[in-house]
VOPAGU-2260 file (C-alpha; in pm, 1 decimal, decimal comma):
REM VOPAGU-2260
SITE   aa  ch    i         X         Y         Z
SITE  MET   A    0  -12655,6   -3919,8   10577,8
SITE  MET   A    1  -12343,3   -3902,2   10366,4
SITE  LYS   A    2  -12351,3   -4268,5   10295,6
SITE  ARG   A    3  -12725,0   -4270,0   10214,7
SITE  THR   A    4  -12668,2   -3978,4    9961,9
SITE  THR   A    5  -12370,3   -4147,4    9804,4
SITE  ALA   A    6  -12569,8   -4475,1    9769,1
SITE  LEU   A    7  -12833,7   -4300,5    9595,2
SITE  LEU   A    8  -12587,9   -4129,1    9350,7
SITE  VAL   A    9  -12437,8   -4468,9    9286,3
SITE  ALA   A   10  -12768,3   -4630,1    9208,5
SITE  ALA   A   11  -12871,6   -4353,7    8979,8
SITE  ALA   A   12  -12559,7   -4379,8    8795,6
SITE  MET   A   13  -12578,6   -4753,1    8773,1
SITE  THR   A   14  -12920,6   -4734,0    8623,9
SITE  THR   A   15  -12777,1   -4518,0    8343,6
SITE  ALA   A   16  -12499,9   -4773,2    8320,3
SITE  SER   A   17  -12736,2   -5053,7    8268,4
SITE  LEU   A   18  -12932,1   -4850,9    7995,5
SITE  THR   A   19  -12594,4   -4801,2    7806,3
SITE  GLY   A   20  -12513,8   -5169,5    7798,4
SITE  CYS   A   21  -12308,9   -5250,9    8121,4
SITE  GLY   A   22  -12597,0   -5412,5    8310,3
SITE  GLY   A   23  -12556,6   -5774,9    8407,8
SITE  ASN   A   24  -12730,4   -6079,4    8534,5
SITE  ALA   A   25  -12626,2   -6111,4    8837,3
SITE  GLY   A   26  -12158,1   -5535,9   10206,8
SITE  ASN   A   27  -11946,2   -5098,2   10813,3
SITE  GLY   A   28  -11640,5   -5041,4   10722,2
SITE  GLY   A   29  -11592,7   -4726,5   10506,0
SITE  ASP   A   30  -11412,2   -4441,3   10673,4
SITE  GLU   A   31  -11477,9   -4080,7   10575,5
SITE  SER   A   32  -11159,8   -3883,2   10517,8
SITE  THR   A   33  -11149,8   -3509,0   10532,2
SITE  ASN   A   34  -10803,4   -3489,8   10347,3
SITE  PRO   A   35  -10780,9   -3360,3    9995,0
SITE  GLU   A   36  -10754,2   -3626,5    9729,8
SITE  VAL   A   37  -10417,6   -3679,2    9567,2
SITE  LYS   A   38  -10537,4   -3746,6    9206,2
SITE  SER   A   39  -10842,5   -3705,9    9006,2
SITE  SER   A   40  -10996,2   -4007,7    8843,6
SITE  GLY   A   41  -10893,0   -4063,8    8472,0
SITE  GLY   A   42  -10593,3   -3977,2    8281,5
SITE  SER   A   43  -10410,5   -4300,0    8293,6
SITE  SER   A   44  -10281,3   -4469,7    7980,0
SITE  SER   A   45  -10451,5   -4745,4    7816,2
SITE  ASP   A   46  -10202,8   -5015,7    7919,4
SITE  GLU   A   47  -10191,7   -4891,9    8308,1
SITE  MET   A   48  -10378,9   -5074,9    8568,1
SITE  VAL   A   49  -10588,4   -4834,8    8764,1
SITE  PHE   A   50  -10624,6   -4890,1    9132,6
SITE  ALA   A   51  -10890,2   -4669,0    9313,1
SITE  TRP   A   52  -10954,9   -4631,4    9688,6
SITE  TRP   A   53  -11090,3   -4385,8    9936,7
SITE  GLY   A   54  -10870,5   -4291,2   10251,1
SITE  ASN   A   55  -10675,5   -4042,1   10443,3
SITE  GLN   A   56  -10332,6   -3918,3   10372,7
SITE  THR   A   57  -10170,2   -4194,4   10577,3
SITE  ARG   A   58  -10369,8   -4458,9   10375,5
SITE  ASN   A   59  -10259,3   -4281,6   10061,1
SITE  GLU   A   60   -9900,0   -4260,0   10128,3
SITE  ARG   A   61   -9876,5   -4627,8   10239,0
SITE  THR   A   62  -10075,9   -4746,1    9939,4
SITE  GLN   A   63   -9863,7   -4559,3    9700,0
SITE  GLN   A   64   -9546,3   -4719,6    9845,2
SITE  VAL   A   65   -9719,0   -5051,7    9814,7
SITE  ILE   A   66   -9790,8   -4984,4    9443,9
SITE  ASP   A   67   -9425,8   -4869,3    9389,6
SITE  LEU   A   68   -9299,2   -5189,6    9559,5
SITE  TYR   A   69   -9533,5   -5403,7    9328,7
SITE  MET   A   70   -9407,5   -5247,9    9003,9
SITE  GLU   A   71   -9050,0   -5270,9    9133,8
SITE  GLU   A   72   -9100,8   -5657,8    9177,4
SITE  ASN   A   73   -9307,0   -5695,5    8854,8
SITE  PRO   A   74   -9118,5   -5512,5    8584,8
SITE  GLY   A   75   -9355,7   -5428,8    8287,2
SITE  VAL   A   76   -9652,5   -5373,9    8517,3
SITE  SER   A   77   -9767,5   -5024,1    8546,6
SITE  ILE   A   78  -10023,3   -4908,3    8818,0
SITE  ASP   A   79  -10191,9   -4577,0    8837,0
SITE  GLY   A   80  -10300,2   -4504,6    9203,5
SITE  GLN   A   81  -10606,5   -4301,7    9227,4
SITE  PRO   A   82  -10711,4   -4209,0    9591,0
SITE  SER   A   83  -11014,5   -3988,4    9682,5
SITE  GLN   A   84  -11215,5   -3863,7    9972,2
SITE  PHE   A   85  -11496,3   -4098,3   10070,5
SITE  ALA   A   86  -11794,2   -3910,8    9916,7
SITE  ASP   A   87  -11594,3   -3810,2    9601,3
SITE  TYR   A   88  -11478,6   -4179,9    9561,4
SITE  TRP   A   89  -11851,7   -4315,8    9499,9
SITE  ASN   A   90  -11952,6   -4013,7    9288,5
SITE  LYS   A   91  -11649,2   -4089,1    9063,2
SITE  LEU   A   92  -11710,8   -4455,8    9044,1
SITE  ALA   A   93  -12068,8   -4389,0    8955,4
SITE  THR   A   94  -11968,2   -4171,3    8668,9
SITE  ALA   A   95  -11698,3   -4443,5    8549,4
SITE  ALA   A   96  -11963,1   -4702,7    8567,4
SITE  ALA   A   97  -12192,7   -4509,5    8338,2
SITE  GLY   A   98  -11910,8   -4470,4    8092,0
SITE  ASN   A   99  -11782,7   -4833,5    8096,0
SITE  ALA   A  100  -11451,5   -4695,9    8253,6
SITE  LEU   A  101  -11432,4   -4846,4    8595,4
SITE  PRO   A  102  -11091,9   -4867,9    8758,2
SITE  ASP   A  103  -10928,7   -5211,5    8720,9
SITE  VAL   A  104  -10906,5   -5269,8    9103,0
SITE  ILE   A  105  -11162,1   -5103,5    9323,0
SITE  GLN   A  106  -11169,1   -5086,7    9694,9
SITE  MET   A  107  -11523,7   -5172,9    9796,2
SITE  ASP   A  108  -11748,3   -5112,5   10086,5
SITE  TYR   A  109  -11952,0   -5402,8   10233,8
SITE  LYS   A  110  -12268,2   -5186,7   10209,3
SITE  TYR   A  111  -12245,0   -5144,7    9823,6
SITE  LEU   A  112  -12101,6   -5474,9    9713,4
SITE  ASP   A  113  -12459,0   -5620,0    9623,6
SITE  GLN   A  114  -12529,4   -5302,1    9428,1
SITE  TYR   A  115  -12235,4   -5329,3    9211,6
SITE  VAL   A  116  -12275,9   -5707,0    9164,5
SITE  GLU   A  117  -12649,4   -5664,3    9067,4
SITE  ASN   A  118  -12558,1   -5435,1    8799,9
SITE  GLY   A  119  -12302,1   -5652,6    8645,0
SITE  LEU   A  120  -11999,6   -5428,5    8731,4
SITE  LEU   A  121  -11769,0   -5666,7    8913,3
SITE  LEU   A  122  -11550,4   -5986,9    8807,8
SITE  ASP   A  123  -11647,2   -6317,2    8949,5
SITE  LEU   A  124  -11331,1   -6419,1    9123,8
SITE  THR   A  125  -11413,2   -6782,2    9178,5
SITE  PRO   A  126  -11232,5   -6899,8    8858,0
SITE  TYR   A  127  -10922,6   -6741,9    8994,1
SITE  VAL   A  128  -10944,4   -6919,2    9325,1
SITE  ASP   A  129  -11008,8   -7232,7    9130,5
SITE  ASN   A  130  -10683,9   -7206,0    8921,7
SITE  GLY   A  131  -10486,6   -7090,9    9203,5
SITE  ILE   A  132  -10418,0   -6723,3    9100,1
SITE  LEU   A  133  -10610,1   -6592,6    9400,3
SITE  ASP   A  134  -10512,6   -6780,8    9726,3
SITE  VAL   A  135  -10758,8   -6737,5   10021,8
SITE  SER   A  136  -10649,7   -7067,6   10190,8
SITE  ASP   A  137  -10508,6   -6879,4   10502,3
SITE  CYS   A  138  -10835,7   -6671,3   10555,8
SITE  ASN   A  139  -11126,5   -6723,2   10782,5
SITE  GLN   A  140  -11388,9   -6887,9   10541,1
SITE  ASP   A  141  -11678,0   -6674,7   10704,9
SITE  VAL   A  142  -11477,0   -6355,2   10597,1
SITE  ILE   A  143  -11435,3   -6494,6   10248,1
SITE  ASP   A  144  -11794,2   -6573,3   10215,7
SITE  SER   A  145  -11875,8   -6211,7   10302,8
SITE  GLY   A  146  -11740,8   -6131,0    9963,8
SITE  LYS   A  147  -11981,8   -6354,2    9782,1
SITE  VAL   A  148  -12314,9   -6281,6    9625,4
SITE  ASP   A  149  -12549,0   -6552,9    9531,0
SITE  GLY   A  150  -12271,2   -6797,6    9564,3
SITE  GLN   A  151  -12014,0   -6619,8    9344,9
SITE  PHE   A  152  -11692,5   -6446,7    9484,4
SITE  TYR   A  153  -11661,3   -6085,8    9391,6
SITE  ALA   A  154  -11459,3   -5918,7    9656,7
SITE  VAL   A  155  -11161,8   -6005,6    9875,7
SITE  CYS   A  156  -11172,9   -5872,7   10228,0
SITE  ILE   A  157  -10852,4   -5697,4   10317,6
SITE  GLY   A  158  -10917,7   -5573,8   10667,5
SITE  ILE   A  159  -11112,8   -5708,5   10965,6
SITE  SER   A  160  -11215,8   -5620,1   11329,9
SITE  SER   A  161  -11461,2   -5788,3   11575,3
SITE  PRO   A  162  -11674,8   -5681,7   11865,9
SITE  ALA   A  163  -11472,9   -5650,1   12176,8
SITE  LEU   A  164  -11609,0   -5588,8   12549,8
SITE  VAL   A  165  -11321,2   -5356,0   12648,4
SITE  TYR   A  166  -11293,3   -5359,2   13031,8
SITE  SER   A  167  -11089,3   -5233,4   13321,6
SITE  LYS   A  168  -10867,6   -5511,7   13451,4
SITE  THR   A  169  -10788,2   -5282,3   13740,5
SITE  VAL   A  170  -11149,0   -5236,6   13845,3
SITE  ALA   A  171  -11215,2   -5618,9   13810,4
SITE  GLU   A  172  -10918,2   -5681,4   14035,6
SITE  GLN   A  173  -11031,4   -5431,1   14294,3
SITE  ALA   A  174  -11385,5   -5614,7   14291,2
SITE  GLY   A  175  -11217,3   -5953,2   14327,6
SITE  VAL   A  176  -11399,3   -6059,7   14003,8
SITE  GLU   A  177  -11269,5   -6308,2   13750,0
SITE  ILE   A  178  -11392,4   -6206,0   13417,3
SITE  LYS   A  179  -11390,3   -6451,2   13125,0
SITE  ASN   A  180  -11449,0   -6486,8   12748,8
SITE  ASN   A  181  -11770,5   -6623,0   12618,5
SITE  MET   A  182  -11983,5   -6488,5   12912,3
SITE  ASN   A  183  -12368,3   -6566,3   12884,2
SITE  ILE   A  184  -12600,8   -6290,7   12963,2
SITE  GLU   A  185  -12668,3   -6393,9   13328,1
SITE  GLU   A  186  -12305,2   -6425,5   13391,6
SITE  PHE   A  187  -12240,7   -6071,7   13257,6
SITE  LEU   A  188  -12538,4   -5941,9   13481,4
SITE  ASP   A  189  -12383,7   -6113,4   13781,0
SITE  THR   A  190  -12049,2   -5942,5   13707,0
SITE  CYS   A  191  -12214,9   -5595,5   13666,8
SITE  ARG   A  192  -12391,8   -5649,0   14022,0
SITE  LYS   A  193  -12066,0   -5766,5   14192,4
SITE  ILE   A  194  -11853,9   -5486,3   14042,8
SITE  TYR   A  195  -12103,1   -5211,8   14151,5
SITE  GLU   A  196  -12151,5   -5370,2   14501,2
SITE  THR   A  197  -11787,1   -5383,7   14582,8
SITE  THR   A  198  -11643,1   -5089,4   14385,9
SITE  GLY   A  199  -11922,9   -4842,2   14298,9
SITE  TYR   A  200  -11827,9   -4857,3   13939,3
SITE  LYS   A  201  -12136,1   -4874,9   13713,1
SITE  THR   A  202  -12200,9   -5050,8   13366,6
SITE  ASN   A  203  -12248,3   -4879,5   13017,3
SITE  ILE   A  204  -12403,5   -5148,5   12814,8
SITE  ALA   A  205  -12422,6   -4985,4   12469,7
SITE  TYR   A  206  -12608,4   -4654,8   12533,4
SITE  THR   A  207  -12651,9   -4451,8   12198,9
SITE  ASP   A  208  -12443,7   -4715,8   12024,3
SITE  ASN   A  209  -12690,4   -4982,5   12033,6
SITE  GLU   A  210  -12757,7   -5138,9   11693,3
SITE  PRO   A  211  -12452,6   -5364,1   11693,6
SITE  PHE   A  212  -12523,2   -5516,1   12033,0
SITE  MET   A  213  -12884,8   -5561,8   11960,6
SITE  GLU   A  214  -12778,7   -5743,0   11645,2
SITE  TYR   A  215  -12541,2   -5946,1   11830,1
SITE  LEU   A  216  -12803,8   -6069,8   12083,2
SITE  LEU   A  217  -13058,2   -6148,2   11788,1
SITE  ARG   A  218  -12802,0   -6355,6   11606,6
SITE  ALA   A  219  -12786,9   -6604,9   11901,0
SITE  LYS   A  220  -13150,3   -6673,2   11831,7
SITE  ASP   A  221  -13099,8   -6706,1   11458,7
SITE  VAL   A  222  -13271,2   -6380,4   11392,0
SITE  THR   A  223  -13145,0   -6117,4   11145,5
SITE  LEU   A  224  -13208,2   -5755,7   11264,2
SITE  PHE   A  225  -13273,6   -5633,0   10905,4
SITE  GLU   A  226  -13353,5   -5882,8   10639,6
SITE  ASP   A  227  -13558,0   -5870,4   10316,2
SITE  GLY   A  228  -13713,8   -5533,3   10373,2
SITE  LYS   A  229  -13829,7   -5606,4   10733,9
SITE  MET   A  230  -13743,0   -5663,1   11095,2
SITE  GLY   A  231  -13631,8   -6032,0   11153,1
SITE  GLY   A  232  -13812,8   -6250,5   11401,5
SITE  GLU   A  233  -14092,6   -6127,9   11620,8
SITE  ALA   A  234  -14160,2   -5863,5   11875,5
SITE  ALA   A  235  -14057,9   -6080,4   12167,6
SITE  ASP   A  236  -13709,2   -6112,0   12033,8
SITE  TYR   A  237  -13646,7   -5741,0   12066,0
SITE  VAL   A  238  -13750,9   -5708,9   12429,2
SITE  GLU   A  239  -13439,2   -5880,1   12576,4
SITE  TYR   A  240  -13205,6   -5595,8   12484,9
SITE  PHE   A  241  -13439,6   -5344,1   12664,4
SITE  GLU   A  242  -13469,6   -5566,1   12959,4
SITE  LEU   A  243  -13091,3   -5534,8   13022,2
SITE  TYR   A  244  -13128,9   -5155,8   13083,9
SITE  GLU   A  245  -13455,4   -5222,8   13286,8
SITE  THR   A  246  -13276,5   -5449,4   13514,8
SITE  GLY   A  247  -12968,7   -5228,6   13536,9
SITE  LEU   A  248  -13196,1   -4938,4   13638,3
SITE  LYS   A  249  -13381,1   -5137,9   13904,4
SITE  GLU   A  250  -13068,0   -5263,3   14044,3
SITE  GLU   A  251  -12876,3   -4925,6   14011,7
SITE  TRP   A  252  -12568,0   -5065,5   13846,7
SITE  LEU   A  253  -12664,6   -4891,9   13513,8
SITE  ILE   A  254  -12477,9   -4577,1   13435,9
SITE  ASP   A  255  -12691,2   -4263,9   13441,9
SITE  PRO   A  256  -12783,0   -4171,2   13083,2
SITE  ALA   A  257  -12737,7   -3805,7   13194,1
SITE  VAL   A  258  -12369,9   -3875,2   13197,9
SITE  PHE   A  259  -12378,8   -3871,3   12814,7
SITE  VAL   A  260  -12580,6   -3550,6   12779,0
SITE  GLU   A  261  -12270,1   -3323,0   12770,9
SITE  ARG   A  262  -12017,1   -3554,3   12600,8
SITE  THR   A  263  -11957,0   -3581,9   12225,1
SITE  LYS   A  264  -11957,9   -3926,7   12107,7
SITE  THR   A  265  -11599,4   -3984,9   12083,6
SITE  THR   A  266  -11388,4   -4284,4   12208,5
SITE  GLU   A  267  -11172,3   -4053,2   12432,9
SITE  LEU   A  268  -11478,0   -3955,7   12629,2
SITE  ASN   A  269  -11611,5   -4291,2   12688,1
SITE  PRO   A  270  -11701,1   -4348,8   13054,5
SITE  LEU   A  271  -11459,8   -4656,2   13064,2
SITE  VAL   A  272  -11169,6   -4390,4   13035,2
SITE  TYR   A  273  -11324,5   -4065,2   13124,7
SITE  GLY   A  274  -11495,4   -3957,2   13441,4
SITE  THR   A  275  -11442,0   -3813,8   13788,5
SITE  SER   A  276  -11571,2   -4092,2   14007,6
SITE  PRO   A  277  -11712,7   -4461,7   13999,4
SITE  GLU   A  278  -12053,9   -4307,6   13975,7
SITE  ASN   A  279  -12009,1   -4155,1   13643,1
SITE  MET   A  280  -11774,5   -4411,2   13493,3
SITE  SER   A  281  -11817,9   -4761,3   13364,3
SITE  TRP   A  282  -11595,1   -5087,4   13410,6
SITE  CYS   A  283  -11655,9   -5177,9   13042,3
SITE  THR   A  284  -11765,6   -5062,3   12688,6
SITE  PHE   A  285  -11904,0   -5217,6   12384,6
SITE  HIS   A  286  -11675,8   -5150,4   12104,9
SITE  LEU   A  287  -11470,1   -5299,6   11818,7
SITE  THR   A  288  -11125,8   -5421,5   11824,4
SITE  ASN   A  289  -11014,6   -5138,3   11584,3
SITE  GLN   A  290  -11084,1   -4882,6   11875,3
SITE  TYR   A  291  -10884,0   -5077,0   12142,4
SITE  SER   A  292  -10561,0   -4882,9   12092,2
SITE  VAL   A  293  -10745,6   -4555,8   12135,9
SITE  LEU   A  294  -10901,8   -4649,1   12457,5
SITE  VAL   A  295  -10595,0   -4778,4   12600,0
SITE  GLY   A  296  -10407,7   -4456,8   12508,4
SITE  SER   A  297  -10709,5   -4259,5   12671,0
SITE  ALA   A  298  -10706,0   -4449,1   12997,0
SITE  ALA   A  299  -10565,8   -4282,9   13320,0
SITE  GLU   A  300  -10232,0   -4415,3   13447,4
SITE  GLY   A  301  -10295,2   -4725,5   13659,2
SITE  ASN   A  302  -10619,1   -4803,2   13464,0
SITE  GLU   A  303  -10522,2   -5131,6   13278,3
SITE  LEU   A  304  -10753,5   -5239,9   12999,6
SITE  GLY   A  305  -10826,7   -5583,5   12843,8
SITE  MET   A  306  -11061,5   -5739,6   12598,6
SITE  LEU   A  307  -11325,7   -5992,2   12617,0
SITE  THR   A  308  -11615,6   -6117,5   12381,6
SITE  TRP   A  309  -11939,4   -5961,0   12418,2
SITE  PRO   A  310  -12187,9   -6159,5   12626,6
SITE  SER   A  311  -12441,8   -6385,8   12452,5
SITE  ASP   A  312  -12631,7   -6711,5   12529,5
SITE  ASN   A  313  -12463,5   -6830,9   12211,9
SITE  VAL   A  314  -12153,8   -6663,8   12150,8
SITE  LYS   A  315  -12054,3   -6867,4   11845,2
SITE  LYS   A  316  -12379,4   -6765,4   11670,3
SITE  SER   A  317  -12362,4   -6405,0   11797,3
SITE  ASN   A  318  -11989,4   -6342,5   11734,7
SITE  TYR   A  319  -11845,3   -6239,4   11384,6
SITE  LEU   A  320  -11550,5   -6087,3   11215,3
SITE  LYS   A  321  -11655,1   -5761,9   11061,6
SITE  PRO   A  322  -11506,2   -5677,5   10725,7
SITE  SER   A  323  -11364,2   -5305,3   10703,1
SITE  GLN   A  324  -11296,2   -5301,8   10310,7
SITE  PHE   A  325  -11271,1   -5534,4   10026,7
SITE  LEU   A  326  -11068,8   -5535,3    9691,3
SITE  ALA   A  327  -11272,9   -5615,3    9372,4
SITE  VAL   A  328  -11181,2   -5637,8    8996,3
SITE  SER   A  329  -11415,8   -5439,7    8778,4
SITE  LYS   A  330  -11569,9   -5582,9    8458,0
SITE  ASP   A  331  -11384,7   -5321,0    8261,6
SITE  ALA   A  332  -11054,2   -5440,0    8389,6
SITE  LYS   A  333  -10802,6   -5430,4    8082,8
SITE  ASN   A  334  -10606,4   -5722,5    8200,7
SITE  PRO   A  335  -10819,9   -5915,6    8466,7
SITE  GLU   A  336  -10555,1   -6176,9    8540,4
SITE  GLU   A  337  -10304,1   -5929,4    8621,1
SITE  ALA   A  338  -10545,6   -5741,1    8844,8
SITE  VAL   A  339  -10642,4   -6045,6    9044,8
SITE  LYS   A  340  -10261,5   -6113,5    9070,8
SITE  PHE   A  341  -10220,7   -5775,7    9230,9
SITE  VAL   A  342  -10520,5   -5824,2    9466,4
SITE  ASN   A  343  -10362,4   -6172,3    9571,8
SITE  TRP   A  344  -10017,7   -5994,2    9652,1
SITE  PHE   A  345  -10206,4   -5725,9    9834,8
SITE  ASN   A  346  -10363,5   -5985,9   10070,0
SITE  ASN   A  347  -10092,1   -6229,3   10099,0
SITE  SER   A  348   -9766,7   -6047,6   10083,9
SITE  VAL   A  349   -9591,3   -5989,0   10422,8
SITE  GLU   A  350   -9364,3   -5733,9   10265,4
SITE  CYS   A  351   -9684,1   -5550,6   10133,8
SITE  ASN   A  352   -9858,4   -5560,6   10472,4
SITE  ASN   A  353   -9547,7   -5448,6   10665,7
SITE  ILE   A  354   -9585,0   -5117,3   10474,4
SITE  LEU   A  355   -9971,9   -5090,7   10512,6
SITE  LEU   A  356   -9936,7   -5204,2   10898,1
SITE  ALA   A  357  -10306,2   -5302,6   10929,0
SITE  GLU   A  358  -10413,7   -4932,0   10853,3
SITE  ARG   A  359  -10735,1   -5088,5   10687,8
SITE  GLY   A  360  -10795,1   -5340,0   10962,8
SITE  ILE   A  361  -10627,5   -5654,7   11074,7
SITE  PRO   A  362  -10517,5   -5845,8   10774,1
SITE  VAL   A  363  -10728,2   -6142,4   10685,3
SITE  SER   A  364  -10452,9   -6384,2   10606,6
SITE  LYS   A  365  -10377,1   -6525,9   10972,8
SITE  SER   A  366   -9996,5   -6584,7   10878,8
SITE  VAL   A  367   -9976,3   -6213,4   10750,8
SITE  SER   A  368  -10151,4   -6071,9   11043,1
SITE  GLU   A  369   -9926,6   -6258,0   11286,9
SITE  ALA   A  370   -9618,8   -6138,4   11086,2
SITE  VAL   A  371   -9728,8   -5776,7   11087,6
SITE  SER   A  372   -9828,8   -5787,4   11455,4
SITE  GLU   A  373   -9450,0   -5783,6   11553,1
SITE  LYS   A  374   -9424,1   -5430,1   11413,9
SITE  LEU   A  375   -9731,8   -5288,1   11577,3
SITE  PRO   A  376   -9784,0   -5119,6   11906,0
SITE  GLU   A  377   -9881,9   -5354,6   12202,3
SITE  PRO   A  378  -10252,5   -5280,2   12205,5
SITE  ASP   A  379  -10269,3   -5362,8   11826,3
SITE  GLN   A  380  -10079,1   -5698,3   11883,4
SITE  GLU   A  381  -10338,0   -5764,4   12151,6
SITE  ALA   A  382  -10617,5   -5693,9   11913,5
SITE  ILE   A  383  -10476,5   -5916,3   11644,1
SITE  ALA   A  384  -10427,5   -6214,0   11880,5
SITE  PHE   A  385  -10779,4   -6151,4   12015,8
SITE  VAL   A  386  -10941,7   -6164,8   11662,9
SITE  ASN   A  387  -10710,6   -6468,7   11563,8
SITE  GLU   A  388  -10718,8   -6675,9   11856,4
SITE  ILE   A  389  -11037,7   -6601,8   12034,7
SITE  VAL   A  390  -11311,7   -6484,9   11785,3
SITE  SER   A  391  -11216,0   -6623,3   11463,4
SITE  PRO   A  392  -11250,2   -7003,8   11586,3
SITE  ASN   A  393  -11584,6   -6923,5   11754,2
SITE  SER   A  394  -11788,6   -6699,7   11535,4
SITE  SER   A  395  -12015,7   -6709,9   11252,3
SITE  LYS   A  396  -12067,9   -6508,4   10918,3
SITE  VAL   A  397  -12136,2   -6135,0   10954,6
SITE  ASN   A  398  -12493,3   -6033,1   10867,0
SITE  PRO   A  399  -12570,8   -5875,1   10533,7
SITE  PRO   A  400  -12557,1   -5498,3   10498,7
SITE  ALA   A  401  -12873,4   -5312,9   10645,2
SITE  ASP   A  402  -13170,4   -5263,8   10406,3
SITE  ALA   A  403  -13287,9   -4938,2   10299,4
SITE  GLY   A  404  -13494,7   -4764,7   10581,5
SITE  ALA   A  405  -13274,5   -4919,2   10860,8
SITE  SER   A  406  -13137,6   -4553,0   10937,8
SITE  GLY   A  407  -13493,6   -4454,9   11053,0
SITE  VAL   A  408  -13533,8   -4771,0   11267,0
SITE  ILE   A  409  -13197,4   -4713,2   11432,9
SITE  ASP   A  410  -13321,3   -4351,9   11521,4
SITE  LEU   A  411  -13625,5   -4506,3   11683,5
SITE  LEU   A  412  -13413,3   -4756,7   11858,4
SITE  ASN   A  413  -13217,6   -4471,6   12016,5
SITE  GLN   A  414  -13550,0   -4289,4   12121,3
SITE  LEU   A  415  -13695,0   -4600,3   12280,3
SITE  GLU   A  416  -13363,6   -4676,3   12467,7
SITE  GLU   A  417  -13360,2   -4334,5   12619,2
SITE  GLN   A  418  -13727,7   -4364,8   12716,0
SITE  VAL   A  419  -13656,3   -4699,6   12883,6
SITE  CYS   A  420  -13352,5   -4540,0   13076,7
SITE  TYR   A  421  -13556,5   -4252,9   13209,0
SITE  GLY   A  422  -13832,5   -4493,4   13308,7
SITE  GLN   A  423  -14084,9   -4356,5   13070,6
SITE  ILE   A  424  -14165,1   -4693,2   12916,4
SITE  THR   A  425  -14111,3   -5062,4   12996,5
SITE  ALA   A  426  -13888,4   -5298,9   12808,8
SITE  GLN   A  427  -14193,6   -5493,4   12691,2
SITE  GLU   A  428  -14340,6   -5176,0   12543,0
SITE  ALA   A  429  -14002,0   -5063,4   12370,8
SITE  GLY   A  430  -13943,7   -5405,2   12224,7
SITE  THR   A  431  -14290,8   -5422,4   12089,9
SITE  ARG   A  432  -14291,8   -5071,0   11937,8
SITE  LEU   A  433  -13940,8   -5110,4   11778,1
SITE  PHE   A  434  -14069,1   -5417,7   11603,5
SITE  GLU   A  435  -14398,2   -5284,3   11495,0
SITE  GLU   A  436  -14304,2   -4931,4   11395,3
SITE  GLY   A  437  -13967,3   -5053,6   11261,3
SITE  ASN   A  438  -14150,2   -5284,0   11012,2
SITE  GLN   A  439  -14386,6   -4987,6   10904,3
SITE  MET   A  440  -14062,2   -4783,3   10846,4
SITE  MET   A  441  -13899,0   -5058,4   10639,5
SITE  ALA   A  442  -14198,1   -5118,2   10427,4
SITE  LYS   A  443  -14205,3   -4755,4   10299,9
C-alpha cells in the first residue's frame, strides 16, 4: 500500500512539474527502511553534486564511506549525500521535481523508472556509453536493457538477484534423489512425489507468495502477466499454475495450507527451515537469491541447503535477473558528465564495492561481483556464483513493472489459490476466473 501511495504522490508532483516547464518527450526492488533519515533534502551549495538514496542505517553508513572515498580520489569534486526513509524519499523527489531541483544522482526503483522518463526528468545515458565515460561492457545485457525506456538508456542497475529454488540437500540425500538445475515441470513433480514417498517431507510450491512463480511459468509461453493495462495471454495459460496445487493435493505431497495460518510471512518461519515433522515441513521453497543467506542461517543444524533454478518447461525464457535498484542522473544535474563518472565508478570500482559489500544486491559487473564475493560469507558467495554461472547465461530480460490495478489481481490470485488448496474450486475454474476478473480489475 505504501508503494501505491508514494507512486500517486510522485505522479501528482510530476504533473505539477510538467506545468512549470520540466516535462519532456520522452522499473521489485525497493526496500522500506524504518531508520531515521540522516539528512534532509536541500541545503547543498551550488557547486556540490547531490546524491540521494533511500536505505537503512547500514546502507547509509557504507554509502557515505563510498562518497568520502570518491572525493578523496577526485580532488575538487564535492558530493552531498542525502539518505532518506523509503516513503519520504519519493515525496522529497516529487517536490524537487516540481521545483526543477532534483538531486544530480538519484537512486531509482524499477517500478517508477517509466514515470520519471515520461516526465522528462532523467538524462539519457546513451551518449556516455558511446563515448566510453560509462562502461557497461562487463554487465549482463538483459540487466542493462532493464534500465532502458523506448530504446534509450536512463538508469544503471547497481544490484541484482534471481529466482532460486532453495532446497534441503539433506532431505534429497535421504530420499536418494538427485536434483538438478533447469528441471522441467514434470521432473519437478516427479521429485516431489519421490521425496514424499521416501521421507514424508511435503512440498510448498509458492503458497501466498505466488505472483513471481506464476509470472515465471507464463514467461515460458511468451506471455507477460501484466501488460498494456490487461492480463497477458488467455485464460488457459493461467490454469497450469493452479493445476500444480490440484495435483499435489490429489497425490498428497502438497503441504497443508493450514500450516501457514498461524505463521507470519517471514523467511525464518518458512517450512523449509521451520517445523516439527516432515508433515508440516517442505523440502524446498521458491525464493530469491537475496534471501538465501537468511534461510541458511535459519536452518537447523544438520539441514544443509542448496540452490537450483525454478522449474519451467523453458527455463531460458522463464528465468531472469531481477534489478534491485538503479542509479540515474537527473535532467537538473549541474555537471552531467561528472555525475555520470560517479555512477560509472560506483558500478565498476572494486574498491567502492568492497565497502558496499553487495548490500544493494549482487553487483551487476561480473568481475566486481567475483572480487567482492571473497569478502562475503559463504552463502552470499554461493548466491553470487549461482547468479553469474547458472542464471545469467541462461535467462531473459525481466518483465516490465506491473501496471496499475495489479495489486487487486494479486489479491484475487491469493484468494483463488486458497480456494483450490481447500478443494473449493478446480484449477480450471481458478485460472478462468483469474483471467476474466483480473482483466476487469485492470480495465478500471
